[in-house]
C-alpha positions in Angstrom: -34.3 -39.0 11.2 -35.1 -41.0 14.1 -33.8 -38.4 16.4 -36.1 -35.6 14.9 -39.1 -37.7 15.1 -38.1 -38.2 18.6 -37.4 -34.6 19.9 -40.9 -33.8 18.0 -42.7 -36.6 20.3 -40.8 -34.9 23.3 -42.2 -31.4 22.9 -45.2 -32.9 22.2 -45.3 -34.7 25.3 -44.0 -31.3 27.2 -46.4 -29.4 25.5 -49.6 -31.7 26.6 -48.1 -31.4 30.1 -48.6 -27.9 30.4 -45.1 -26.3 29.6 -45.0 -23.7 27.1 -42.2 -23.7 24.7 -40.5 -21.2 22.6 -38.5 -23.1 20.1 -35.6 -21.6 17.6 -34.9 -24.2 14.9 -33.9 -24.0 11.3 -35.5 -27.1 10.0 -39.1 -26.1 8.9 -40.5 -29.7 8.6 -39.7 -30.3 12.4 -41.2 -26.8 13.5 -44.3 -27.0 11.0 -45.0 -30.6 12.0 -44.8 -29.9 16.1 -45.8 -26.0 16.8 -49.1 -24.3 17.0 -47.8 -20.9 16.0 -44.7 -20.0 13.8 -42.9 -16.8 13.4 -40.1 -16.4 10.5 -37.1 -14.2 10.5 -35.3 -13.0 7.6 -32.4 -11.3 8.0 -33.6 -10.1 11.5 -37.0 -8.8 9.9 -40.1 -10.8 10.9 -41.6 -11.9 7.4 -44.6 -14.1 8.6 -46.4 -15.2 11.8 -49.4 -17.6 12.2 -50.4 -20.9 12.3 -47.8 -23.7 10.6 -50.1 -24.2 7.5 -50.4 -20.6 6.5 -47.0 -19.9 7.4 -45.6 -22.9 5.2 -47.8 -21.6 2.2 -46.6 -17.6 2.6 -45.1 -16.6 -0.4 -42.5 -14.5 1.7 -41.5 -17.8 3.4 -41.4 -19.7 0.3 -39.2 -16.9 -1.3 -36.9 -16.9 1.7 -36.4 -20.4 1.7 -36.5 -21.6 -1.9 -35.2 -18.3 -3.8 -37.0 -15.5 -5.3 -39.0 -16.4 -8.5 -38.3 -13.9 -11.3 -35.0 -12.9 -10.3 -32.1 -14.0 -12.3 -34.0 -16.2 -14.3 -32.4 -17.6 -17.4 -33.2 -20.6 -19.7 -31.6 -24.0 -17.8 -28.8 -25.5 -19.9 -29.5 -28.3 -22.0 -29.3 -31.6 -20.7 -26.1 -33.9 -21.4 -26.0 -35.7 -24.6 -26.3 -39.4 -24.2 -22.6 -40.0 -25.4 -21.0 -38.2 -22.4 -19.3 -39.9 -19.8 -20.5 -41.0 -16.6 -18.2 -39.5 -14.3 -19.8 -40.2 -11.0 -22.0 -43.0 -10.3 -23.4 -43.8 -7.2 -25.7 -46.5 -6.1 -27.5 -47.7 -3.0 -24.9 -46.0 -0.7 -25.3 -46.1 3.0 -23.8 -44.2 5.7 -24.0 -44.8 9.4 -22.8 -42.9 12.5 -23.1 -45.8 15.2 -26.9 -46.3 15.4 -27.9 -43.1 13.1 -28.6 -44.2 9.6 -27.4 -40.7 7.9 -27.9 -41.8 4.5 -30.3 -44.7 3.1 -29.5 -46.4 -0.3 -28.8 -43.2 -2.0 -28.3 -43.3 -6.1 -27.2 -40.5 -8.2 -25.2 -40.0 -11.3 -23.2 -37.3 -12.8 -22.0 -36.9 -16.0 -19.0 -34.8 -17.7 -19.8 -31.3 -18.4 -22.9 -31.0 -16.2 -24.1 -29.2 -13.0 -26.1 -31.4 -10.6 -27.5 -29.9 -7.7 -28.6 -32.0 -4.5 -31.2 -30.5 -2.3 -33.0 -30.8 0.7 -33.6 -29.4 4.3 -31.2 -28.9 6.8 -29.9 -32.3 8.5 -31.3 -33.9 5.4 -27.9 -35.9 5.0 -26.6 -33.7 2.1 -23.1 -33.1 3.5 -22.7 -36.1 4.7 -23.0 -37.6 1.1 -20.4 -35.3 0.2 -18.2 -36.4 3.2 -18.8 -40.0 2.1 -17.6 -39.6 -1.6 -14.6 -37.7 -0.5 -13.6 -40.3 1.6 -14.0 -38.4 4.8 -16.3 -40.9 6.5 -16.8 -44.6 6.2 -19.7 -46.0 4.4 -21.5 -49.0 5.3 -23.0 -50.1 2.3 -23.5 -49.5 -1.7 -21.2 -48.3 -4.6 -19.6 -45.2 -5.4 -17.7 -44.9 -8.3 -15.8 -41.9 -9.7 -14.5 -42.3 -13.7 -14.5 -46.0 -12.6 -12.5 -46.2 -9.3 -14.2 -47.6 -6.3 -14.2 -44.5 -3.8 -15.0 -46.5 -1.1 -11.5 -48.0 -1.0 -9.7 -45.1 -1.5 -7.9 -42.5 0.8 -9.3 -39.4 0.9 -5.6 -38.0 -0.4 -6.1 -40.7 -3.5 -9.3 -39.3 -4.5 -8.3 -35.6 -4.5 -5.4 -37.1 -6.9 -8.0 -38.8 -9.0 -9.5 -35.7 -10.1 -12.3 -35.2 -7.3 -12.1 -32.1 -5.1 -14.5 -31.3 -2.2 -15.3 -27.8 -1.0 -16.9 -28.5 2.6 -19.5 -26.3 4.2 -17.9 -24.1 6.4 -15.2 -23.6 4.0 -12.4 -25.1 6.4 -9.6 -22.8 5.5 -6.5 -22.6 7.6 -6.9 -19.1 9.5 -3.5 -18.7 10.8 -1.7 -19.4 7.6 -1.6 -16.9 4.8 -4.0 -16.7 2.0 -0.7 -17.9 -0.2 0.1 -21.0 2.0 -3.9 -21.9 1.8 -3.5 -22.1 -1.6 -0.3 -24.1 -1.8 -2.1 -26.8 0.2 -4.2 -27.4 -2.7 -1.5 -28.8 -4.6 0.0 -30.4 -1.8 0.0 -33.6 -3.7 1.3 -32.3 -6.9 5.1 -32.3 -6.2 6.4 -29.8 -8.9 6.6 -26.5 -7.4 7.1 -25.2 -10.9 3.6 -26.1 -11.7 2.3 -25.5 -8.4 3.3 -21.8 -8.7 2.1 -21.1 -12.1 -1.4 -22.7 -11.0 -1.5 -20.3 -8.0 -0.6 -17.1 -10.4 -4.0 -19.1 -12.7 -6.2 -18.8 -9.7 -4.9 -15.5 -8.5 -5.5 -13.9 -11.6 -9.3 -15.5 -11.9 -9.4 -14.2 -8.2 -7.6 -10.6 -7.9 -8.6 -10.0 -4.2 -6.7 -13.1 -3.2 -3.5 -11.7 -5.0 -4.2 -8.7 -3.1 -4.1 -10.5 0.4 -1.7 -13.3 -0.4 0.6 -12.1 2.3 -2.3 -11.9 4.8 -3.6 -14.2 7.3 -6.6 -16.3 6.1 -8.6 -15.3 9.0 -8.4 -11.7 8.2 -10.5 -12.3 4.9 -14.4 -11.5 4.9 -16.8 -14.3 4.8 -17.3 -13.9 0.8 -13.2 -13.7 0.4 -12.7 -17.1 2.7 -15.5 -18.6 0.5 -13.5 -17.4 -2.9 -10.2 -18.8 -1.1 -11.6 -21.9 -0.2 -13.0 -22.8 -4.1 -9.5 -21.6 -5.2 -7.6 -24.1 -3.1 -9.8 -26.7 -4.4 -9.0 -25.4 -7.9 -5.5 -25.8 -7.4 -6.0 -29.3 -7.5 -7.0 -29.5 -11.0 -10.4 -31.1 -10.4 -12.6 -33.1 -13.0 -15.3 -33.1 -10.7 -15.8 -30.0 -8.2 -18.2 -30.9 -5.0 -19.3 -27.6 -3.5 -21.3 -27.9 -0.4 -23.2 -24.7 0.6 -20.9 -22.3 -0.9 -23.2 -19.4 0.1 -24.2 -20.2 3.4 -23.7 -17.0 5.9 -23.0 -14.7 3.0 -24.5 -11.2 2.1 -27.1 -11.6 -1.1 -24.8 -9.9 -2.9 -21.6 -11.7 -2.3 -23.9 -15.2 -2.7 -24.8 -13.8 -6.2 -21.0 -13.3 -7.0 -20.5 -16.8 -5.8 -23.4 -18.3 -7.9 -21.7 -16.4 -10.9 -18.4 -18.0 -10.2 -19.9 -21.2 -10.4 -22.0 -20.6 -13.7 -18.5 -19.1 -14.9 -16.7 -22.6 -14.0 -19.2 -24.7 -15.7 -19.0 -22.6 -19.0 -15.3 -23.5 -18.9 -16.0 -27.0 -18.7 -15.9 -28.0 -15.0 -18.1 -30.7 -13.8 -19.9 -29.6 -10.7 -22.0 -31.1 -7.9 -23.7 -28.6 -5.9 -25.3 -28.9 -2.4 -26.9 -25.6 -1.9 -29.6 -24.2 0.6 -31.2 -21.9 -1.9 -33.2 -24.6 -4.0 -34.3 -22.2 -6.6 -31.2 -20.7 -7.8 -29.4 -23.9 -7.5 -31.9 -25.1 -9.7 -31.3 -22.4 -12.2 -27.5 -23.0 -12.4 -28.3 -27.1 -12.5 -29.0 -29.0 -15.7 -30.6 -32.0 -12.9 -31.3 -32.3 -9.0 -31.9 -34.5 -6.6 -33.7 -34.0 -3.5 -33.1 -35.8 -0.4 -35.1 -36.3 2.7 -34.0 -37.7 6.0 -31.0 -39.5 4.4 -32.6 -40.9 1.4 -33.0 -39.6 -1.9 -36.8 -39.4 -3.0 -36.9 -37.3 -6.4 -34.7 -36.9 -9.3 -35.7 -34.8 -12.3 -34.4 -32.0 -14.8 -33.8 -28.5 -13.0 -36.6 -27.1 -14.9 -39.3 -29.7 -13.5 -38.1 -29.7 -10.1 -38.3 -26.1 -9.5 -41.9 -26.4 -10.4 -42.5 -29.8 -8.2 -44.6 -29.3 -5.0 -42.7 -32.3 -3.4 -39.8 -30.0 -3.4 -41.7 -27.2 -1.2 -42.6 -30.2 0.9 -39.0 -31.2 1.2 -38.1 -28.1 2.8 -40.8 -26.8 4.5 -42.4 -29.6 5.7 -46.5 -30.7 5.9 -48.1 -29.2 8.7 -49.5 -31.6 11.2 -49.8 -30.0 14.5 -49.3 -31.9 17.4 -48.2 -29.9 20.2 -48.4 -26.5 22.0 -44.8 -25.2 21.2 -44.3 -22.0 19.4 -41.3 -21.0 17.1 
């Protein structure tokens, strides 16, 4: 985005003026295009150190950012049949925050019964796009339809009632409420207490840990348990399309794998899923198709299998080193 480019240019000018800079930054394209020396930490351990081009091509860095090839390998599910219904249809969608053009003419489709993943570096516009589809941020152009309904003209509550549920990045559970109360909020639009209680019992059967902790405050749960609660709360709404935004963010590897297995289970049961996930390799293992977004614009779309082998996916995450300053990261 423009702001990122301006930050990189500012760092370059400061370095040219003789200032030594230590930059801590998660955006690898910014790092590799700005710094002369890069060190990469993974769970507190330094896994690479050197000039940007060498670090960006280091297998250990590729593993950390794109997932470890060979782990959990499985054939991708078959692509959806042509006769399947197009559930989500987004065409040339724009989202602006004042002068910031956060999403630029984004187009994507999701067919009933498939997992589609949207991948890209941090700050690329993934969360903003999902928030726009949920009615949480206004759009400034383009079209977004869910099963024929115009999402750009609907309130968030109407979108949930229509069958589109969103588990946002950071979970957004209500820590002062109990686990049971958080689950009940997932069915606030349902109106029928008996049906809601039955659905809560159903998700508690799927997530036994939530049943055990139903009387605890949600803030007392571990990070993985809070993520399970956020997904369970969305399932209470009985969605036909479930949008998951960074569901494994901040979770230990074993807990993250449990979340991925849950997503696979939901898909096997017929749930349609739009997945935003930082672990590109793992999400592309789960999905049938994928889209790659860079600086608000969707530039790549292909089968998940082909995207996994596409060098442009690596570039979207790690950038193309073009050193312009004396900063180090």
